[in-house]
N, CA, C and O atoms as CSV, one atom per row, in Angstrom:
chain,resi,resn,atom,element,x,y,z
A,1,MET,N,N,26.187,4.517,6.677
A,1,MET,CA,C,24.864,4.590,7.270
A,1,MET,C,C,24.069,3.352,6.856
A,1,MET,O,O,24.011,3.013,5.674
A,2,SER,N,N,23.474,2.697,7.807
A,2,SER,CA,C,22.686,1.496,7.550
A,2,SER,C,C,21.311,1.861,7.011
A,2,SER,O,O,20.708,2.850,7.426
A,3,THR,N,N,20.826,1.044,6.080
A,3,THR,CA,C,19.470,1.243,5.559
A,3,THR,C,C,18.509,0.226,6.152
A,3,THR,O,O,17.357,0.137,5.726
A,4,GLU,N,N,18.972,-0.540,7.130
A,4,GLU,CA,C,18.111,-1.522,7.773
A,4,GLU,C,C,17.602,-0.969,9.092
A,4,GLU,O,O,18.315,-0.255,9.798
A,5,LEU,N,N,16.377,-1.304,9.411
A,5,LEU,CA,C,15.726,-0.826,10.620
A,5,LEU,C,C,15.371,-2.016,11.493
A,5,LEU,O,O,15.325,-3.152,11.022
A,6,THR,N,N,15.123,-1.749,12.762
A,6,THR,CA,C,14.721,-2.815,13.679
A,6,THR,C,C,13.616,-2.311,14.581
A,6,THR,O,O,13.394,-1.105,14.687
A,7,GLY,N,N,12.914,-3.238,15.238
A,7,GLY,CA,C,11.901,-2.873,16.224
A,7,GLY,C,C,10.508,-2.807,15.641
A,7,GLY,O,O,10.323,-2.776,14.424
A,8,ILE,N,N,9.535,-2.788,16.530
A,8,ILE,CA,C,8.130,-2.682,16.147
A,8,ILE,C,C,7.764,-1.207,16.158
A,8,ILE,O,O,7.898,-0.536,17.182
A,9,THR,N,N,7.311,-0.712,15.040
A,9,THR,CA,C,6.921,0.684,14.942
A,9,THR,C,C,5.836,0.828,13.884
A,9,THR,O,O,5.762,0.026,12.953
A,10,GLY,N,N,5.006,1.832,14.022
A,10,GLY,CA,C,3.990,2.091,13.017
A,10,GLY,C,C,2.589,1.792,13.493
A,10,GLY,O,O,2.372,1.330,14.613
A,11,THR,N,N,1.643,2.067,12.614
A,11,THR,CA,C,0.229,1.816,12.870
A,11,THR,C,C,-0.089,0.412,12.389
A,11,THR,O,O,0.179,0.080,11.234
A,12,TYR,N,N,-0.653,-0.415,13.249
A,12,TYR,CA,C,-0.882,-1.821,12.918
A,12,TYR,C,C,-1.599,-2.015,11.586
A,12,TYR,O,O,-1.201,-2.865,10.789
A,13,ARG,N,N,-2.622,-1.259,11.341
A,13,ARG,CA,C,-3.437,-1.433,10.131
A,13,ARG,C,C,-2.603,-1.277,8.852
A,13,ARG,O,O,-2.921,-1.883,7.829
A,14,TYR,N,N,-1.549,-0.474,8.906
A,14,TYR,CA,C,-0.712,-0.182,7.743
A,14,TYR,C,C,0.676,-0.815,7.861
A,14,TYR,O,O,1.570,-0.494,7.077
A,15,MET,N,N,0.861,-1.699,8.818
A,15,MET,CA,C,2.164,-2.281,9.127
A,15,MET,C,C,2.514,-3.424,8.177
A,15,MET,O,O,1.691,-4.298,7.902
A,16,ALA,N,N,3.745,-3.399,7.685
A,16,ALA,CA,C,4.228,-4.473,6.812
A,16,ALA,C,C,4.299,-5.785,7.591
A,16,ALA,O,O,4.606,-5.788,8.784
A,17,PRO,N,N,4.016,-6.895,6.916
A,17,PRO,CA,C,4.010,-8.196,7.592
A,17,PRO,C,C,5.312,-8.521,8.313
A,17,PRO,O,O,5.284,-9.099,9.400
A,18,GLU,N,N,6.456,-8.158,7.727
A,18,GLU,CA,C,7.732,-8.501,8.353
A,18,GLU,C,C,7.945,-7.787,9.683
A,18,GLU,O,O,8.632,-8.307,10.561
A,19,ILE,N,N,7.365,-6.609,9.837
A,19,ILE,CA,C,7.454,-5.920,11.127
A,19,ILE,C,C,6.596,-6.649,12.147
A,19,ILE,O,O,7.050,-6.928,13.256
A,20,PHE,N,N,5.360,-6.959,11.780
A,20,PHE,CA,C,4.452,-7.627,12.713
A,20,PHE,C,C,5.003,-8.984,13.139
A,20,PHE,O,O,4.852,-9.383,14.294
A,21,ARG,N,N,5.639,-9.690,12.212
A,21,ARG,CA,C,6.204,-11.005,12.534
A,21,ARG,C,C,7.469,-10.894,13.371
A,21,ARG,O,O,7.985,-11.905,13.848
A,22,GLY,N,N,7.977,-9.675,13.557
A,22,GLY,CA,C,9.171,-9.476,14.372
A,22,GLY,C,C,10.421,-10.074,13.754
A,22,GLY,O,O,11.239,-10.670,14.455
A,23,GLU,N,N,10.572,-9.921,12.457
A,23,GLU,CA,C,11.698,-10.530,11.756
A,23,GLU,C,C,13.024,-9.830,12.008
A,23,GLU,O,O,14.029,-10.174,11.385
A,24,GLY,N,N,13.046,-8.864,12.902
A,24,GLY,CA,C,14.305,-8.208,13.241
A,24,GLY,C,C,14.600,-7.050,12.324
A,24,GLY,O,O,13.972,-5.996,12.424
A,25,GLN,N,N,15.558,-7.236,11.422
A,25,GLN,CA,C,15.938,-6.153,10.526
A,25,GLN,C,C,15.035,-6.135,9.299
A,25,GLN,O,O,14.656,-7.177,8.763
A,26,TYR,N,N,14.709,-4.937,8.877
A,26,TYR,CA,C,13.896,-4.765,7.680
A,26,TYR,C,C,14.348,-3.504,6.968
A,26,TYR,O,O,15.126,-2.722,7.514
A,27,THR,N,N,13.869,-3.308,5.764
A,27,THR,CA,C,14.342,-2.200,4.925
A,27,THR,C,C,13.212,-1.204,4.645
A,27,THR,O,O,12.119,-1.304,5.203
A,28,ALA,N,N,13.504,-0.254,3.778
A,28,ALA,CA,C,12.512,0.748,3.377
A,28,ALA,C,C,11.332,0.120,2.649
A,28,ALA,O,O,10.333,0.796,2.401
A,29,ALA,N,N,11.427,-1.158,2.302
A,29,ALA,CA,C,10.300,-1.851,1.667
A,29,ALA,C,C,9.069,-1.839,2.563
A,29,ALA,O,O,7.948,-1.969,2.072
A,30,VAL,N,N,9.262,-1.686,3.876
A,30,VAL,CA,C,8.100,-1.615,4.776
A,30,VAL,C,C,7.298,-0.347,4.512
A,30,VAL,O,O,6.077,-0.338,4.672
A,31,ASP,N,N,7.979,0.722,4.108
A,31,ASP,CA,C,7.278,1.969,3.789
A,31,ASP,C,C,6.499,1.842,2.485
A,31,ASP,O,O,5.428,2.430,2.336
A,32,VAL,N,N,7.037,1.078,1.546
A,32,VAL,CA,C,6.330,0.841,0.281
A,32,VAL,C,C,5.048,0.064,0.561
A,32,VAL,O,O,4.005,0.350,-0.027
A,33,TYR,N,N,5.124,-0.918,1.459
A,33,TYR,CA,C,3.924,-1.677,1.841
A,33,TYR,C,C,2.870,-0.726,2.424
A,33,TYR,O,O,1.706,-0.761,2.024
A,34,SER,N,N,3.286,0.116,3.362
A,34,SER,CA,C,2.352,1.075,3.971
A,34,SER,C,C,1.774,2.013,2.922
A,34,SER,O,O,0.586,2.333,2.953
A,35,PHE,N,N,2.617,2.452,1.995
A,35,PHE,CA,C,2.166,3.309,0.896
A,35,PHE,C,C,1.036,2.644,0.116
A,35,PHE,O,O,0.072,3.308,-0.264
A,36,SER,N,N,1.147,1.335,-0.126
A,36,SER,CA,C,0.108,0.643,-0.895
A,36,SER,C,C,-1.239,0.695,-0.182
A,36,SER,O,O,-2.279,0.830,-0.825
A,37,LEU,N,N,-1.220,0.589,1.130
A,37,LEU,CA,C,-2.476,0.644,1.880
A,37,LEU,C,C,-3.007,2.070,1.980
A,37,LEU,O,O,-4.218,2.282,2.045
A,38,VAL,N,N,-2.105,3.043,1.993
A,38,VAL,CA,C,-2.546,4.443,1.943
A,38,VAL,C,C,-3.191,4.724,0.586
A,38,VAL,O,O,-4.188,5.442,0.511
A,39,MET,N,N,-2.625,4.159,-0.489
A,39,MET,CA,C,-3.254,4.292,-1.816
A,39,MET,C,C,-4.683,3.763,-1.762
A,39,MET,O,O,-5.615,4.417,-2.229
A,40,TRP,N,N,-4.843,2.584,-1.192
A,40,TRP,CA,C,-6.172,1.968,-1.108
A,40,TRP,C,C,-7.114,2.887,-0.326
A,40,TRP,O,O,-8.258,3.101,-0.728
A,41,TYR,N,N,-6.630,3.422,0.781
A,41,TYR,CA,C,-7.421,4.318,1.627
A,41,TYR,C,C,-7.872,5.559,0.846
A,41,TYR,O,O,-9.031,5.966,0.934
A,42,ILE,N,N,-6.963,6.148,0.094
A,42,ILE,CA,C,-7.287,7.357,-0.671
A,42,ILE,C,C,-8.401,7.087,-1.675
A,42,ILE,O,O,-9.331,7.884,-1.799
A,43,PHE,N,N,-8.314,5.983,-2.383
A,43,PHE,CA,C,-9.294,5.699,-3.424
A,43,PHE,C,C,-10.575,5.076,-2.891
A,43,PHE,O,O,-11.645,5.290,-3.461
A,44,ALA,N,N,-10.487,4.311,-1.810
A,44,ALA,CA,C,-11.693,3.679,-1.248
A,44,ALA,C,C,-12.470,4.641,-0.356
A,44,ALA,O,O,-13.685,4.507,-0.207
A,45,GLY,N,N,-11.776,5.609,0.237
A,45,GLY,CA,C,-12.447,6.556,1.117
A,45,GLY,C,C,-12.674,6.034,2.521
A,45,GLY,O,O,-13.427,6.630,3.291
A,46,GLU,N,N,-12.027,4.917,2.866
A,46,GLU,CA,C,-12.113,4.370,4.224
A,46,GLU,C,C,-10.853,3.565,4.504
A,46,GLU,O,O,-10.160,3.125,3.586
A,47,HIS,N,N,-10.570,3.382,5.789
A,47,HIS,CA,C,-9.406,2.587,6.168
A,47,HIS,C,C,-9.584,1.146,5.703
A,47,HIS,O,O,-10.706,0.638,5.689
A,48,PRO,N,N,-8.499,0.483,5.324
A,48,PRO,CA,C,-8.611,-0.936,4.986
A,48,PRO,C,C,-9.175,-1.719,6.174
A,48,PRO,O,O,-8.702,-1.564,7.299
A,49,PHE,N,N,-10.163,-2.543,5.932
A,49,PHE,CA,C,-10.788,-3.370,6.971
A,49,PHE,C,C,-11.214,-2.518,8.167
A,49,PHE,O,O,-10.891,-2.828,9.314
A,50,CYS,N,N,-11.943,-1.445,7.880
A,50,CYS,CA,C,-12.300,-0.469,8.912
A,50,CYS,C,C,-13.138,-1.062,10.045
A,50,CYS,O,O,-13.199,-0.478,11.126
A,51,ASN,N,N,-13.778,-2.202,9.824
A,51,ASN,CA,C,-14.595,-2.814,10.876
A,51,ASN,C,C,-13.829,-3.840,11.701
A,51,ASN,O,O,-14.419,-4.552,12.514
A,52,THR,N,N,-12.521,-3.919,11.498
A,52,THR,CA,C,-11.672,-4.863,12.223
A,52,THR,C,C,-10.580,-4.077,12.932
A,52,THR,O,O,-10.074,-3.093,12.393
A,53,ASP,N,N,-10.210,-4.506,14.144
A,53,ASP,CA,C,-9.165,-3.776,14.870
A,53,ASP,C,C,-7.815,-3.949,14.163
A,53,ASP,O,O,-7.575,-4.947,13.484
A,54,GLY,N,N,-6.953,-2.962,14.339
A,54,GLY,CA,C,-5.679,-2.909,13.634
A,54,GLY,C,C,-4.766,-4.088,13.894
A,54,GLY,O,O,-4.103,-4.565,12.973
A,55,ILE,N,N,-4.716,-4.572,15.129
A,55,ILE,CA,C,-3.851,-5.711,15.444
A,55,ILE,C,C,-4.310,-6.947,14.677
A,55,ILE,O,O,-3.481,-7.698,14.163
A,56,SER,N,N,-5.612,-7.165,14.595
A,56,SER,CA,C,-6.126,-8.316,13.838
A,56,SER,C,C,-5.805,-8.184,12.356
A,56,SER,O,O,-5.464,-9.172,11.707
A,57,VAL,N,N,-5.910,-6.973,11.814
A,57,VAL,CA,C,-5.590,-6.737,10.404
A,57,VAL,C,C,-4.118,-7.078,10.147
A,57,VAL,O,O,-3.801,-7.787,9.193
A,58,ALA,N,N,-3.222,-6.571,11.002
A,58,ALA,CA,C,-1.791,-6.841,10.836
A,58,ALA,C,C,-1.492,-8.326,10.961
A,58,ALA,O,O,-0.676,-8.862,10.212
A,59,SER,N,N,-2.142,-8.987,11.895
A,59,SER,CA,C,-1.939,-10.421,12.093
A,59,SER,C,C,-2.376,-11.215,10.861
A,59,SER,O,O,-1.659,-12.109,10.412
A,60,MET,N,N,-3.543,-10.892,10.317
A,60,MET,CA,C,-4.043,-11.599,9.126
A,60,MET,C,C,-3.145,-11.337,7.911
A,60,MET,O,O,-2.926,-12.230,7.093
A,61,ALA,N,N,-2.628,-10.113,7.799
A,61,ALA,CA,C,-1.726,-9.791,6.689
A,61,ALA,C,C,-0.425,-10.580,6.815
A,61,ALA,O,O,0.098,-11.087,5.822
A,62,ALA,N,N,0.092,-10.682,8.035
A,62,ALA,CA,C,1.363,-11.370,8.263
A,62,ALA,C,C,1.241,-12.887,8.148
A,62,ALA,O,O,2.138,-13.541,7.616
A,63,LYS,N,N,0.154,-13.444,8.637
A,63,LYS,CA,C,0.000,-14.907,8.665
A,63,LYS,C,C,-0.618,-15.476,7.398
A,63,LYS,O,O,-0.251,-16.568,6.964
A,64,TYR,N,N,-1.564,-14.739,6.794
A,64,TYR,CA,C,-2.353,-15.295,5.692
A,64,TYR,C,C,-2.283,-14.482,4.403
A,64,TYR,O,O,-3.037,-14.743,3.466
A,65,ASN,N,N,-1.373,-13.489,4.347
A,65,ASN,CA,C,-1.247,-12.622,3.173
A,65,ASN,C,C,-2.577,-11.943,2.829
A,65,ASN,O,O,-2.909,-11.768,1.657
A,66,PHE,N,N,-3.317,-11.572,3.843
A,66,PHE,CA,C,-4.638,-10.957,3.719
A,66,PHE,C,C,-4.484,-9.509,3.287
A,66,PHE,O,O,-3.747,-8.752,3.919
A,67,ARG,N,N,-5.176,-9.106,2.207
A,67,ARG,CA,C,-5.129,-7.733,1.704
A,67,ARG,C,C,-6.547,-7.275,1.384
A,67,ARG,O,O,-7.441,-8.103,1.214
A,68,PRO,N,N,-6.763,-5.948,1.298
A,68,PRO,CA,C,-8.094,-5.446,0.945
A,68,PRO,C,C,-8.479,-5.847,-0.478
A,68,PRO,O,O,-7.624,-6.180,-1.299
A,69,ALA,N,N,-9.760,-5.809,-0.746
A,69,ALA,CA,C,-10.262,-6.108,-2.093
A,69,ALA,C,C,-9.763,-5.049,-3.069
A,69,ALA,O,O,-9.697,-3.865,-2.737
A,70,VAL,N,N,-9.417,-5.484,-4.266
A,70,VAL,CA,C,-8.996,-4.546,-5.307
A,70,VAL,C,C,-10.224,-3.758,-5.746
A,70,VAL,O,O,-11.316,-4.310,-5.881
A,71,LEU,N,N,-10.032,-2.472,-5.964
A,71,LEU,CA,C,-11.130,-1.568,-6.311
A,71,LEU,C,C,-11.449,-1.645,-7.798
A,71,LEU,O,O,-10.654,-2.162,-8.582
A,72,SER,N,N,-12.602,-1.136,-8.180
A,72,SER,CA,C,-12.983,-1.118,-9.595
A,72,SER,C,C,-12.135,-0.091,-10.343
A,72,SER,O,O,-11.592,0.838,-9.745
A,73,GLU,N,N,-12.031,-0.271,-11.656
A,73,GLU,CA,C,-11.270,0.681,-12.466
A,73,GLU,C,C,-11.933,2.053,-12.491
A,73,GLU,O,O,-11.267,3.052,-12.760
A,74,ARG,N,N,-13.201,2.117,-12.220
A,74,ARG,CA,C,-13.887,3.420,-12.132
A,74,ARG,C,C,-13.418,4.180,-10.895
A,74,ARG,O,O,-13.363,5.410,-10.899
A,75,THR,N,N,-13.085,3.453,-9.851
A,75,THR,CA,C,-12.628,4.060,-8.603
A,75,THR,C,C,-11.129,4.325,-8.616
A,75,THR,O,O,-10.672,5.330,-8.072
A,76,MET,N,N,-10.357,3.428,-9.234
A,76,MET,CA,C,-8.898,3.541,-9.240
A,76,MET,C,C,-8.363,3.047,-10.584
A,76,MET,O,O,-8.666,1.922,-10.983
A,77,PRO,N,N,-7.574,3.864,-11.291
A,77,PRO,CA,C,-7.030,3.433,-12.582
A,77,PRO,C,C,-6.278,2.106,-12.472
A,77,PRO,O,O,-5.623,1.829,-11.467
A,78,ARG,N,N,-6.384,1.299,-13.515
A,78,ARG,CA,C,-5.778,-0.032,-13.520
A,78,ARG,C,C,-4.280,0.022,-13.223
A,78,ARG,O,O,-3.772,-0.819,-12.482
A,79,GLU,N,N,-3.570,0.993,-13.787
A,79,GLU,CA,C,-2.125,1.100,-13.558
A,79,GLU,C,C,-1.810,1.265,-12.075
A,79,GLU,O,O,-0.849,0.686,-11.569
A,80,LEU,N,N,-2.623,2.056,-11.386
A,80,LEU,CA,C,-2.405,2.241,-9.950
A,80,LEU,C,C,-2.757,0.983,-9.170
A,80,LEU,O,O,-2.126,0.681,-8.156
A,81,GLN,N,N,-3.759,0.250,-9.636
A,81,GLN,CA,C,-4.094,-1.013,-8.973
A,81,GLN,C,C,-2.932,-1.997,-9.064
A,81,GLN,O,O,-2.603,-2.675,-8.091
A,82,VAL,N,N,-2.315,-2.066,-10.242
A,82,VAL,CA,C,-1.163,-2.954,-10.424
A,82,VAL,C,C,-0.031,-2.517,-9.501
A,82,VAL,O,O,0.595,-3.349,-8.844
A,83,MET,N,N,0.231,-1.210,-9.452
A,83,MET,CA,C,1.267,-0.680,-8.574
A,83,MET,C,C,0.965,-1.026,-7.120
A,83,MET,O,O,1.858,-1.437,-6.379
A,84,MET,N,N,-0.275,-0.861,-6.717
A,84,MET,CA,C,-0.680,-1.136,-5.341
A,84,MET,C,C,-0.439,-2.604,-4.999
A,84,MET,O,O,0.124,-2.912,-3.948
A,85,ARG,N,N,-0.858,-3.504,-5.875
A,85,ARG,CA,C,-0.689,-4.939,-5.602
A,85,ARG,C,C,0.792,-5.324,-5.538
A,85,ARG,O,O,1.180,-6.142,-4.703
A,86,ARG,N,N,1.615,-4.749,-6.402
A,86,ARG,CA,C,3.064,-5.013,-6.341
A,86,ARG,C,C,3.648,-4.486,-5.040
A,86,ARG,O,O,4.544,-5.098,-4.460
A,87,SER,N,N,3.141,-3.354,-4.587
A,87,SER,CA,C,3.676,-2.706,-3.391
A,87,SER,C,C,3.265,-3.393,-2.097
A,87,SER,O,O,3.900,-3.187,-1.063
A,88,TRP,N,N,2.216,-4.204,-2.135
A,88,TRP,CA,C,1.838,-4.909,-0.902
A,88,TRP,C,C,2.237,-6.389,-0.959
A,88,TRP,O,O,1.640,-7.224,-0.279
A,89,ALA,N,N,3.247,-6.702,-1.772
A,89,ALA,CA,C,3.760,-8.074,-1.857
A,89,ALA,C,C,4.133,-8.578,-0.466
A,89,ALA,O,O,4.538,-7.803,0.401
A,90,GLU,N,N,3.991,-9.872,-0.270
A,90,GLU,CA,C,4.266,-10.504,1.025
A,90,GLU,C,C,5.698,-10.238,1.497
A,90,GLU,O,O,5.917,-9.893,2.658
A,91,GLU,N,N,6.651,-10.396,0.611
A,91,GLU,CA,C,8.064,-10.230,0.959
A,91,GLU,C,C,8.567,-8.865,0.507
A,91,GLU,O,O,8.292,-8.433,-0.613
A,92,GLY,N,N,9.299,-8.193,1.379
A,92,GLY,CA,C,9.842,-6.887,1.045
A,92,GLY,C,C,10.686,-6.889,-0.216
A,92,GLY,O,O,10.660,-5.922,-0.977
A,93,LYS,N,N,11.442,-7.967,-0.452
A,93,LYS,CA,C,12.316,-8.050,-1.633
A,93,LYS,C,C,11.523,-8.064,-2.935
A,93,LYS,O,O,12.072,-7.777,-3.999
A,94,ASP,N,N,10.236,-8.395,-2.856
A,94,ASP,CA,C,9.385,-8.455,-4.050
A,94,ASP,C,C,8.657,-7.145,-4.329
A,94,ASP,O,O,7.963,-7.029,-5.339
A,95,ARG,N,N,8.806,-6.161,-3.451
A,95,ARG,CA,C,8.153,-4.860,-3.635
A,95,ARG,C,C,9.059,-3.924,-4.429
A,95,ARG,O,O,10.283,-4.004,-4.319
A,96,PRO,N,N,8.466,-3.038,-5.227
A,96,PRO,CA,C,9.288,-2.048,-5.930
A,96,PRO,C,C,9.867,-1.047,-4.935
A,96,PRO,O,O,9.332,-0.860,-3.842
A,97,GLY,N,N,10.952,-0.413,-5.324
A,97,GLY,CA,C,11.514,0.650,-4.506
A,97,GLY,C,C,10.781,1.958,-4.752
A,97,GLY,O,O,10.044,2.091,-5.729
A,98,ALA,N,N,10.985,2.917,-3.866
A,98,ALA,CA,C,10.317,4.212,-3.999
A,98,ALA,C,C,10.711,4.910,-5.301
A,98,ALA,O,O,9.866,5.526,-5.949
A,99,ALA,N,N,11.986,4.819,-5.690
A,99,ALA,CA,C,12.431,5.461,-6.933
A,99,ALA,C,C,11.716,4.854,-8.138
A,99,ALA,O,O,11.327,5.573,-9.058
A,100,GLU,N,N,11.545,3.537,-8.134
A,100,GLU,CA,C,10.833,2.871,-9.227
A,100,GLU,C,C,9.379,3.330,-9.291
A,100,GLU,O,O,8.843,3.548,-10.377
A,101,LEU,N,N,8.746,3.475,-8.140
A,101,LEU,CA,C,7.357,3.945,-8.106
A,101,LEU,C,C,7.251,5.357,-8.673
A,101,LEU,O,O,6.341,5.650,-9.449
A,102,LEU,N,N,8.176,6.229,-8.288
A,102,LEU,CA,C,8.159,7.602,-8.797
A,102,LEU,C,C,8.368,7.643,-10.308
A,102,LEU,O,O,7.734,8.438,-11.002
A,103,GLU,N,N,9.250,6.792,-10.818
A,103,GLU,CA,C,9.468,6.736,-12.267
A,103,GLU,C,C,8.197,6.302,-12.997
A,103,GLU,O,O,7.859,6.863,-14.039
A,104,GLU,N,N,7.499,5.316,-12.460
A,104,GLU,CA,C,6.239,4.868,-13.071
A,104,GLU,C,C,5.216,5.993,-13.100
A,104,GLU,O,O,4.574,6.229,-14.123
A,105,ILE,N,N,5.066,6.678,-11.988
A,105,ILE,CA,C,4.099,7.774,-11.900
A,105,ILE,C,C,4.462,8.879,-12.894
A,105,ILE,O,O,3.581,9.440,-13.544
A,106,ALA,N,N,5.749,9.191,-13.016
A,106,ALA,CA,C,6.186,10.227,-13.957
A,106,ALA,C,C,5.840,9.842,-15.399
A,106,ALA,O,O,5.476,10.705,-16.198
A,107,ARG,N,N,5.952,8.560,-15.733
A,107,ARG,CA,C,5.609,8.107,-17.092
A,107,ARG,C,C,4.118,8.256,-17.371
A,107,ARG,O,O,3.718,8.493,-18.511
A,108,TRP,N,N,3.307,8.119,-16.348
A,108,TRP,CA,C,1.847,8.191,-16.529
A,108,TRP,C,C,1.319,9.618,-16.569
A,108,TRP,O,O,0.199,9.856,-17.022
A,109,ARG,N,N,2.114,10.561,-16.100
A,109,ARG,CA,C,1.644,11.938,-15.958
A,109,ARG,C,C,0.947,12.414,-17.226
A,109,ARG,O,O,1.502,12.314,-18.321
A,110,GLY,N,N,-0.246,12.921,-17.081
A,110,GLY,CA,C,-1.000,13.451,-18.204
A,110,GLY,C,C,-1.791,12.417,-18.989
A,110,GLY,O,O,-2.660,12.782,-19.781
A,111,ARG,N,N,-1.513,11.146,-18.789
A,111,ARG,CA,C,-2.207,10.109,-19.552
A,111,ARG,C,C,-3.645,9.906,-19.109
A,111,ARG,O,O,-4.495,9.539,-19.919
A,112,TRP,N,N,-3.925,10.136,-17.847
A,112,TRP,CA,C,-5.268,9.876,-17.329
A,112,TRP,C,C,-6.231,11.033,-17.543
A,112,TRP,O,O,-7.445,10.833,-17.493
A,113,GLY,N,N,-5.730,12.220,-17.777
A,113,GLY,CA,C,-6.609,13.363,-17.935
A,113,GLY,C,C,-7.019,13.969,-16.605
A,113,GLY,O,O,-7.810,14.912,-16.587
A,114,GLY,N,N,-6.515,13.468,-15.507
A,114,GLY,CA,C,-6.774,14.048,-14.195
A,114,GLY,C,C,-8.086,13.631,-13.581
A,114,GLY,O,O,-8.859,12.864,-14.156
A,115,CYS,N,N,-8.314,14.160,-12.396
A,115,CYS,CA,C,-9.541,13.861,-11.653
A,115,CYS,C,C,-10.701,14.639,-12.245
A,115,CYS,O,O,-10.560,15.804,-12.617
A,116,MET,N,N,-11.814,14.000,-12.325
A,116,MET,CA,C,-13.021,14.676,-12.783
A,116,MET,C,C,-13.714,15.353,-11.608
A,116,MET,O,O,-14.303,16.424,-11.753
A,117,ARG,N,N,-13.638,14.721,-10.451
A,117,ARG,CA,C,-14.317,15.253,-9.276
A,117,ARG,C,C,-13.581,14.719,-8.054
A,117,ARG,O,O,-13.176,13.557,-8.024
A,118,VAL,N,N,-13.412,15.556,-7.064
A,118,VAL,CA,C,-12.768,15.114,-5.834
A,118,VAL,C,C,-13.771,15.255,-4.707
A,118,VAL,O,O,-14.319,16.334,-4.484
A,119,GLY,N,N,-14.007,14.184,-4.011
A,119,GLY,CA,C,-14.888,14.172,-2.850
A,119,GLY,C,C,-14.274,13.241,-1.835
A,119,GLY,O,O,-13.057,13.228,-1.651
A,120,THR,N,N,-15.101,12.468,-1.178
A,120,THR,CA,C,-14.581,11.462,-0.262
A,120,THR,C,C,-13.741,10.456,-1.029
A,120,THR,O,O,-12.725,9.972,-0.531
A,121,VAL,N,N,-14.170,10.146,-2.239
A,121,VAL,CA,C,-13.472,9.204,-3.106
A,121,VAL,C,C,-13.180,9.915,-4.421
A,121,VAL,O,O,-14.024,10.651,-4.933
A,122,LEU,N,N,-11.992,9.699,-4.965
A,122,LEU,CA,C,-11.661,10.288,-6.257
A,122,LEU,C,C,-12.447,9.582,-7.345
A,122,LEU,O,O,-12.567,8.356,-7.331
A,123,GLN,N,N,-12.978,10.335,-8.278
A,123,GLN,CA,C,-13.718,9.765,-9.407
A,123,GLN,C,C,-12.936,10.058,-10.676
A,123,GLN,O,O,-12.634,11.215,-10.971
A,124,TRP,N,N,-12.611,9.028,-11.417
A,124,TRP,CA,C,-11.837,9.184,-12.641
A,124,TRP,C,C,-12.742,9.161,-13.845
A,124,TRP,O,O,-13.705,8.396,-13.881
A,125,GLY,N,N,-12.451,9.984,-14.830
A,125,GLY,CA,C,-13.241,10.046,-16.050
A,125,GLY,C,C,-12.692,9.162,-17.121
A,125,GLY,O,O,-13.249,9.101,-18.217
């Protein structure tokens, strides 16, 4: 079974640069890229670049390595920020795999003390 995918698929705003550039075959690293932007969305409480259309966002990410602003540590724990930045690396080969991400999260379990309040944006204590 092949682990490589082809074709244009997905939501532009969350699309990995290699898909938008039409590089042909790509791997599960595209899902890790999308995961990083979903992380940003969860903690920021809004879509990345919500005032820009999705095609423009994907184009800027693919051509200029454009990414959302990193959030404050009050909004998102530093460890997750590091994970997010690694996961939205320009090249798929430079992104961690899903298993590596899960191992990191498992190591952190209980270290943060959990959410203090859940609303539109998670607030960490």
